[in-house]
C-alpha positions as CSV (number, residue, x, y, z in Angstrom):
1,M,76.4,35.9,74.2
2,K,78.8,38.2,75.4
3,T,77.6,40.8,77.9
4,F,80.2,43.8,77.3
5,T,81.0,46.0,80.0
6,V,80.7,49.9,78.5
7,I,82.1,52.8,80.6
8,T,80.6,56.0,79.7
9,A,81.2,59.7,80.9
10,E,80.1,63.2,79.8
11,L,82.6,65.8,79.8
12,L,81.5,69.0,77.7
13,H,83.5,72.4,77.6
14,E,83.9,75.3,74.7
15,T,86.6,77.5,75.5
16,N,86.9,80.9,74.8
17,T,91.0,81.8,75.4
18,F,90.4,85.3,75.5
19,C,87.5,84.8,78.1
20,A,89.6,86.2,81.1
21,L,86.9,84.2,83.9
22,P,88.6,81.1,84.1
23,T,86.5,77.5,84.2
24,T,86.6,76.1,87.6
25,E,85.3,73.3,89.2
26,A,82.7,75.5,90.6
27,S,81.6,76.5,87.2
28,F,80.3,72.7,86.4
29,A,79.1,72.4,89.5
30,E,76.9,75.5,88.4
31,R,75.2,73.9,85.5
32,G,74.8,70.6,87.6
33,L,77.7,67.9,87.7
34,L,76.2,64.5,88.2
35,F,77.9,61.1,89.2
36,G,76.5,57.4,87.9
37,D,73.0,56.8,88.7
38,A,72.4,60.7,89.3
39,A,73.5,61.5,86.2
40,I,71.4,58.5,84.4
41,A,68.2,59.7,86.1
42,A,68.4,63.4,85.1
43,R,69.8,62.7,81.5
44,H,68.1,59.6,80.6
45,D,65.5,60.6,78.5
46,N,66.1,63.9,77.0
47,N,68.3,65.2,74.1
48,T,71.8,64.3,75.6
49,E,74.6,62.1,74.6
50,L,74.1,60.2,77.6
51,A,70.6,59.3,76.3
52,G,72.1,57.9,73.4
53,F,74.6,55.8,75.0
54,L,71.8,54.3,77.3
55,D,69.9,53.9,74.0
56,A,72.5,51.7,72.7
57,G,72.8,49.9,75.9
58,R,69.7,49.0,76.2
59,A,69.5,47.6,72.8
60,H,72.6,45.1,73.1
61,G,72.3,44.3,76.8
62,W,75.7,46.1,77.7
63,N,76.4,46.1,81.2
64,L,76.7,50.3,81.0
65,V,79.0,51.8,83.7
66,H,78.4,56.2,83.9
67,V,80.9,58.0,85.5
68,I,80.0,61.5,85.4
69,S,78.6,64.1,83.4
70,A,79.6,67.4,83.5
71,H,79.3,70.6,81.7
72,A,80.4,73.9,82.1
73,Q,79.2,77.0,80.4
74,P,81.8,78.6,77.9
75,G,84.5,80.3,79.0
76,G,88.1,80.6,80.0
77,R,90.9,78.2,80.2
78,V,89.6,75.2,82.6
79,T,92.2,74.9,85.3
80,R,94.4,72.3,85.8
81,A,92.4,71.5,89.3
82,A,89.1,71.5,87.7
83,F,90.4,69.2,84.9
84,E,91.8,66.6,87.3
85,A,88.9,66.9,89.7
86,L,86.7,65.9,86.3
87,T,89.2,63.5,84.9
88,T,90.1,61.3,87.8
89,P,87.3,59.8,88.3
90,I,86.8,59.0,84.5
91,V,90.3,57.1,84.6
92,A,89.9,55.3,88.1
93,A,86.5,53.9,86.7
94,V,88.3,52.7,83.7
95,L,91.8,51.5,85.9
96,A,89.1,49.6,88.1
97,H,87.7,47.3,85.4
98,K,90.8,46.9,83.5
99,G,91.0,43.2,82.4
100,R,87.1,43.3,82.1
101,L,86.4,46.3,79.9
102,D,85.0,46.1,76.3
103,G,84.3,49.7,75.2
104,I,84.3,53.2,76.2
105,L,82.1,55.8,75.3
106,L,82.5,59.7,75.8
107,G,80.4,62.6,75.6
108,L,82.7,65.7,74.7
109,H,82.4,69.1,73.2
110,G,85.9,69.0,71.2
111,A,86.8,72.6,72.2
112,M,88.4,72.2,75.2
113,V,91.7,74.5,76.2
114,T,93.0,73.7,79.7
115,D,95.6,76.2,81.3
116,F,98.3,73.8,80.7
117,C,97.6,72.2,77.4
118,E,95.4,73.2,74.1
119,D,93.6,69.7,73.7
120,G,91.9,69.1,76.4
121,E,90.2,66.3,75.2
122,G,93.4,64.9,73.6
123,E,94.9,65.1,77.1
124,L,92.1,63.2,78.7
125,L,92.2,60.5,75.8
126,R,95.9,60.1,76.4
127,R,95.5,59.2,80.1
128,L,93.2,56.4,79.1
129,R,95.1,54.9,76.6
130,A,97.8,55.1,79.6
131,Q,96.0,52.8,81.3
132,I,94.5,50.5,78.8
133,G,96.8,50.7,75.7
134,H,94.5,50.4,72.4
135,A,93.0,47.2,73.2
136,V,89.9,48.7,74.1
137,P,87.9,50.8,71.5
138,I,86.9,54.0,72.8
139,G,84.2,56.4,71.0
140,I,83.5,59.9,71.3
141,T,80.7,62.7,70.6
142,L,81.4,66.0,69.8
143,D,80.1,69.5,69.3
144,P,80.1,70.4,65.5
145,H,82.1,73.5,66.9
146,V,85.2,71.0,67.6
147,N,89.1,72.0,67.1
148,A,89.3,68.4,65.9
149,T,93.5,67.5,66.7
150,R,95.4,64.9,65.0
151,A,95.5,63.5,69.1
152,M,92.4,62.6,69.2
153,C,92.1,61.1,66.2
154,D,95.2,58.4,66.9
155,L,93.5,58.0,70.3
156,A,89.8,57.8,69.4
157,E,88.6,55.1,66.8
158,I,85.1,56.1,66.4
159,M,84.4,59.9,66.7
160,V,80.7,61.2,65.8
161,A,79.7,65.2,65.6
162,F,76.1,66.5,65.8
163,K,75.0,67.0,62.6
164,T,72.6,70.5,63.3
165,Y,73.2,74.0,64.4
166,P,71.1,74.5,66.3
167,H,71.9,71.1,68.1
168,V,69.2,69.2,68.6
169,D,70.4,65.7,67.8
170,M,72.4,64.7,70.6
171,R,71.2,61.6,71.3
172,A,71.2,60.5,67.8
173,A,74.7,61.1,67.8
174,G,75.3,59.0,70.8
175,R,73.1,56.5,69.6
176,Q,75.5,56.1,66.3
177,A,78.6,56.3,68.4
178,G,77.0,53.1,70.5
179,E,76.1,51.6,67.4
180,I,79.3,51.9,66.1
181,L,81.1,50.7,69.3
182,Q,78.8,47.7,69.6
183,R,79.9,46.4,66.0
184,T,83.8,47.1,67.1
185,M,83.3,45.1,70.3
186,V,81.7,42.1,68.3
187,G,84.6,42.1,65.9
188,E,82.6,43.1,62.6
189,I,84.4,46.5,62.3
190,R,87.9,48.1,62.9
191,P,87.4,52.0,62.4
192,R,89.6,54.5,62.9
193,T,88.9,58.1,61.8
194,L,90.7,60.3,59.6
195,R,90.6,64.4,59.6
196,V,90.8,66.6,56.7
197,S,91.2,70.6,57.3
198,R,91.5,73.7,55.4
199,P,93.4,76.7,56.6
200,M,90.9,78.8,57.8
201,L,89.9,79.9,61.4
202,E,86.2,78.6,61.0
203,E,83.8,77.8,58.2
204,V,82.0,81.1,57.5
205,N,78.8,80.6,58.9
206,G,79.5,78.8,62.1
207,G,78.2,75.5,60.6
208,R,74.7,76.2,60.6
209,T,73.0,73.8,59.3
210,D,68.9,75.5,59.0
211,V,69.9,76.9,55.6
212,G,72.9,77.6,53.1
213,A,76.0,75.3,52.3
214,M,75.7,73.0,55.1
215,V,72.6,71.8,54.2
216,E,74.0,70.0,51.2
217,R,77.3,69.1,53.0
218,I,75.4,67.5,55.6
219,G,72.9,65.4,53.1
220,Q,76.3,64.4,51.4
221,A,77.7,63.0,54.7
222,R,74.7,61.5,55.3
223,A,74.7,59.9,51.4
224,Y,78.5,58.4,52.1
225,E,77.6,57.1,55.5
226,Q,75.9,54.4,53.7
227,H,78.9,53.1,52.3
228,P,79.6,49.9,53.7
229,D,82.7,50.6,55.2
230,V,81.8,54.0,56.4
231,F,80.3,54.4,59.8
232,A,80.1,58.0,60.4
233,V,80.7,61.2,58.8
234,S,81.2,64.8,60.9
235,V,81.5,67.9,59.2
236,N,82.6,70.7,61.4
237,G,82.4,74.1,61.3
238,G,85.4,74.8,63.7
239,F,85.2,77.2,66.9
240,A,87.2,80.7,65.9
241,N,87.6,81.9,69.7
242,A,90.4,79.8,70.6
243,D,93.8,81.2,70.2
244,I,95.2,77.2,69.6
245,A,97.9,75.3,66.6
246,E,94.8,73.0,65.6
247,V,92.1,75.6,65.0
248,G,89.2,75.5,62.6
249,P,86.6,73.4,60.4
250,T,87.5,69.5,59.9
251,V,85.7,67.1,58.2
252,L,86.2,63.4,59.9
253,V,85.4,60.1,58.8
254,T,85.1,57.3,60.7
255,A,85.6,54.5,58.4
256,Q,87.4,51.1,57.7
257,G,89.2,50.0,54.1
258,N,89.9,52.1,51.6
259,M,90.9,55.1,53.5
260,A,92.5,57.0,50.9
261,A,89.4,57.2,48.9
262,H,87.1,58.2,52.3
263,A,90.0,61.5,52.3
264,R,89.1,62.0,48.7
265,F,85.3,62.4,49.6
266,A,86.1,64.4,52.6
267,S,88.7,66.4,51.1
268,T,85.5,67.6,48.6
269,L,83.3,68.7,51.8
270,A,86.7,70.4,52.9
271,D,87.1,72.5,49.6
272,D,83.7,73.6,49.7
273,F,84.8,75.0,53.0
274,W,86.9,77.1,51.3
275,H,85.4,78.2,48.2
276,Q,82.3,79.6,50.1
277,R,84.6,81.2,52.5
278,Q,83.1,84.8,51.5
279,H,79.4,83.7,51.8
280,R,78.1,84.9,54.5
281,L,74.7,84.2,55.4
282,N,74.0,86.8,57.9
283,Q,73.8,90.8,57.7
284,F,75.4,91.9,60.7
285,Q,73.9,95.1,61.9
286,T,75.7,97.6,64.0
287,V,73.6,98.0,67.5
288,T,72.3,101.2,66.0
289,Q,71.6,99.9,62.7
290,A,69.4,97.0,64.9
291,A,67.6,99.5,67.4
292,A,66.3,101.3,64.2
293,L,65.0,98.0,62.7
294,C,63.1,97.1,65.5
295,K,61.5,100.4,66.3
296,A,60.7,100.5,62.5
297,Y,59.2,96.7,62.8
298,A,57.1,97.4,66.0
299,A,55.4,100.1,64.5
300,S,54.4,97.9,62.0
301,D,51.2,95.7,61.5
302,Q,53.3,92.2,61.7
303,P,51.6,90.5,64.6
304,R,54.4,88.7,65.6
305,P,57.7,90.1,67.8
306,I,61.0,90.9,65.6
307,V,63.8,89.2,67.3
308,V,67.0,90.0,67.2
309,A,70.2,88.8,68.4
310,D,73.4,89.8,70.1
311,Y,75.6,87.7,68.2
312,A,79.3,89.0,69.7
313,D,77.5,88.8,73.2
314,N,76.8,85.3,73.5
315,P,77.9,83.3,76.6
316,G,77.2,80.0,75.0
317,G,80.6,80.9,73.0
318,G,82.2,82.2,76.2
319,A,81.5,85.9,75.8
320,Y,80.5,87.5,79.2
321,G,76.8,88.1,78.5
322,D,76.9,91.5,80.2
323,S,77.4,93.8,77.1
324,T,75.3,96.9,77.3
325,A,75.8,97.8,73.8
326,L,72.7,96.9,72.3
327,L,70.1,97.5,75.3
328,A,71.5,101.3,75.1
329,A,71.0,101.5,71.6
330,L,67.6,100.4,72.1
331,L,67.0,102.5,74.9
332,E,68.0,105.3,73.0
333,A,65.5,104.4,70.5
334,G,62.7,104.8,72.8
335,V,61.6,101.1,72.1
336,Q,58.2,99.9,73.9
337,Q,56.8,96.2,74.6
338,T,60.1,94.6,74.4
339,C,62.1,92.0,76.6
340,F,65.5,91.8,76.9
341,G,68.1,89.0,77.8
342,P,70.0,87.9,79.6
343,M,72.0,90.8,81.2
344,V,74.5,88.8,83.0
345,D,75.3,91.0,86.2
346,P,75.2,89.4,89.9
347,E,76.2,92.5,91.3
348,T,73.0,94.3,90.3
349,V,70.6,91.1,91.1
350,R,72.3,91.1,94.6
351,Q,71.4,94.7,94.9
352,L,67.9,94.3,94.0
353,Q,67.8,91.6,96.4
354,A,67.8,94.4,99.1
355,H,64.9,95.8,97.4
356,Q,60.8,94.8,97.5
357,T,59.1,94.2,93.7
358,G,58.1,97.6,92.6
359,D,60.3,99.8,94.3
360,S,61.9,102.2,92.1
361,V,65.8,101.3,92.0
362,P,68.9,103.2,90.2
363,L,71.1,100.8,88.7
364,R,75.0,100.9,87.1
365,L,74.1,97.9,85.1
366,G,76.1,95.8,83.3
367,G,79.3,96.2,81.2
368,K,81.1,94.7,84.7
369,T,83.5,92.8,83.4
370,D,85.6,94.3,80.6
371,S,84.2,97.2,79.0
372,R,86.4,97.2,76.2
373,F,84.1,94.6,74.8
374,G,80.7,95.5,74.3
375,G,80.2,99.0,76.4
376,L,80.4,100.5,79.7
377,P,77.9,99.8,82.5
378,L,74.7,101.8,82.3
379,E,73.2,104.4,84.6
380,V,69.6,103.6,84.6
381,S,66.6,104.0,87.0
382,C,64.4,100.6,87.0
383,T,61.4,99.4,88.3
384,L,61.8,95.6,90.0
385,R,59.2,93.1,89.0
386,L,60.6,89.9,90.1
387,L,63.2,88.2,92.1
388,S,63.7,84.7,91.7
389,D,65.7,81.5,92.4
390,G,66.5,81.4,88.5
391,R,65.3,77.8,88.3
392,Y,63.7,77.0,85.1
393,V,62.5,73.4,83.0
394,G,63.4,73.9,79.3
395,S,60.2,72.7,76.9
396,G,62.1,73.2,73.4
397,A,64.2,70.9,71.1
398,M,67.8,71.4,73.2
399,L,66.7,71.6,76.0
400,G,63.3,70.1,77.0
401,G,62.8,68.3,80.3
402,L,66.4,69.6,81.5
403,H,66.6,71.6,84.9
404,R,68.7,74.4,84.1
405,S,69.0,78.0,86.4
406,W,70.4,81.5,86.1
407,G,71.3,81.8,89.4
408,P,69.6,84.5,91.7
409,T,67.3,86.5,89.3
410,A,65.7,89.5,89.1
411,V,63.3,91.1,86.6
412,V,63.4,94.8,86.0
413,Q,61.5,97.3,84.2
414,I,63.4,100.2,82.0
415,D,61.4,102.5,80.0
416,G,59.4,100.5,77.5
417,I,62.0,97.3,77.9
418,T,62.1,94.2,80.6
419,V,65.2,92.9,81.5
420,L,65.8,89.6,82.9
421,V,68.9,90.2,84.9
422,V,70.9,87.1,85.8
423,S,73.9,85.8,87.6
424,H,74.9,82.7,85.9
425,R,76.1,83.1,82.4
426,S,74.0,81.1,79.7
427,Q,72.6,82.0,76.4
428,M,69.0,82.7,75.5
429,L,67.9,79.0,73.1
430,D,64.6,77.9,74.9
431,L,61.3,80.0,75.5
432,Q,61.3,79.3,79.0
433,Q,64.0,81.0,80.1
434,F,61.8,84.5,79.5
435,K,58.4,82.7,80.3
436,A,59.8,81.3,83.8
437,F,60.2,84.3,85.3
438,G,57.0,85.9,84.1
439,I,58.1,87.5,80.4
440,D,56.1,86.1,77.7
441,P,58.0,86.6,73.9
442,E,55.3,86.2,72.1
443,A,53.4,88.8,73.5
444,Q,56.4,91.6,72.9
445,R,56.9,93.1,69.7
446,I,60.6,93.1,70.1
447,V,62.4,90.2,71.7
448,A,66.2,91.1,72.2
449,L,68.5,88.2,73.3
450,K,72.2,87.0,73.1
451,S,72.9,84.2,71.3
452,M,74.5,82.7,67.7
453,Q,72.3,80.8,66.9
454,H,70.9,78.1,68.9
455,F,68.1,80.6,69.3
456,R,66.8,80.2,66.2
457,A,65.3,76.1,67.5
458,A,62.6,78.1,69.5
459,F,62.5,82.0,68.9
460,E,62.4,81.6,64.8
461,P,59.0,79.7,65.0
462,I,57.3,83.0,67.6
463,A,58.9,85.9,65.1
464,G,58.1,87.7,62.3
465,E,61.3,88.7,61.9
466,V,64.8,87.3,62.7
467,I,68.1,90.0,63.1
468,V,71.3,89.8,64.0
469,C,73.8,92.1,65.4
470,D,77.4,92.6,66.7
471,S,77.8,94.4,69.9
472,G,81.7,94.1,69.4
473,A,81.4,91.8,72.7
474,L,84.0,89.1,72.8
475,C,82.4,87.1,70.3
476,T,82.4,89.7,67.8
477,L,83.5,88.7,64.4
478,D,86.1,91.7,64.3
479,Y,88.7,89.5,65.0
480,A,91.4,92.4,64.9
481,L,89.8,93.3,68.1
482,L,90.9,89.9,69.6
483,P,94.8,89.2,70.6
484,F,95.6,86.2,68.0
485,A,98.8,84.8,69.2
486,H,99.2,80.6,68.7
487,V,97.0,79.9,65.4
488,P,99.0,78.9,62.6
489,R,99.6,81.4,59.8
490,P,98.5,81.6,57.1
491,L,95.2,81.5,57.9
492,F,91.6,82.4,56.2
493,P,90.4,85.3,57.2
494,F,94.0,87.0,58.7
495,D,95.4,85.8,55.7
496,P,92.9,86.6,52.9
497,D,95.6,86.3,50.2
498,L,97.0,82.8,51.2
499,D,97.9,80.6,48.2
500,Y,95.6,77.8,48.6
501,A,97.6,75.3,46.2
502,A,100.8,75.6,48.0
503,W,99.1,75.7,51.5
504,L,97.7,72.1,50.5
505,R,100.9,70.9,48.6
506,D,102.8,71.6,52.1
507,H,100.5,70.5,54.2
508,A,99.6,66.6,52.6
509,D,96.5,67.7,51.5
510,G,95.2,68.8,54.5
511,I,94.7,64.8,55.2
512,Y,96.0,63.2,58.4
513,I,94.7,59.5,58.7
514,P,96.1,58.0,61.7
515,E,97.8,54.1,61.8
516,F,96.9,51.6,63.5
517,V,98.3,51.0,66.7
518,A,99.0,47.0,68.1
519,S,96.7,45.9,70.7
520,A,97.6,44.0,74.0
521,E,95.3,42.7,76.3
522,N,93.7,44.8,78.9
């Protein structure tokens, strides 16, 4: 039996085009830029796309060549220099194996925007096809916050998105993509991926899958995957903080056979996006309302803490992580036995590094990147509790076993609030992000954190109640605060009265089915 040679790589970035912080090669290095065997050693047995690729490779005896694992914190546009530095090794590896290469598997996000194009993933795929044509099948995994483009469908036969948000099935998605690739390489199937879209900026609940309409949609997707000609159904909420032409929720079906029938199925799910567009699950509090709710809860006899999430200052969506609005409201409310994090403020960490633990230090905390989004710096006095290099090892469903770092880190006490001040942007989604620095969330009455949805995987099980607020930071749901200029119109919610039937008529029912491209020997 033939031994297949498969090249793999991970290159992940979710680009918030409103973020003023460019994503550079250093941004990727901050999260750990790994090559070849070093990447395999670090990520082979965790909840990663690469782990899933490796699972498939072991099962089928592949000669697997892993090139790179690069993952930057969501932020501004990826610079050309960074894009070239990270994609060149992938293209070079494919070229080096030309004539002996049987398949390619890429762990991508699907919402990368560069400073020279709107579709970073499509650009990488275009460069690969320029080298190998269409003789070699390409499979990609995607975050369900993908803004899936027609180019991605044209250039990758196999597209598999995670089915969970919080994302706890990255490895499973990688394995699924690998299994489809194996069947393609042996000639058993000949897949392609269709795309169905709707005129929306995002799915109304950001694609959360723990409750709400997405639970049923994912159930239908899994059921349809049992069809013998269907290999993957991806139900994607889209990523709203991208001012680009191909933005919004999509349904992708990787299949063969009657593609029109598959498109009709996908359209039923996409229509449900539209029909449920007003059914928001979260009740978004103002920061003042959230602080009041937290104070009242803390005075109750509930044994577990209340968790309050600042949805808008989520670094996991490209926000700056230095909004002060919620912290200011909690201080004003006089709450006690509270932890708060992260506050992304490397300047303050550097200031604190000149002091000893126990020192009382005046601070100008947070609000330094762009105070229009989330508030001005806070003038406070604190007690320094801890200084650290910021390293931790995740323990939860998303980060279990993965080594991460906040960068230089400090813990300070401001009145009744223990604040985690960090240098590197990241959202709060694992208990160890507090615990590694001497803060036990379960011992608090109030846990205030910055995240949209991922925090629920680790923090909901310890919470007596969860509330969500909008601080007016960069991931605010008040889209009027953001200078959208390039999204297509009409588009919901900007055009709430758009004629849906007319849109479907004028846009081929939102269906895109790529044509097969004739293969040539690689």
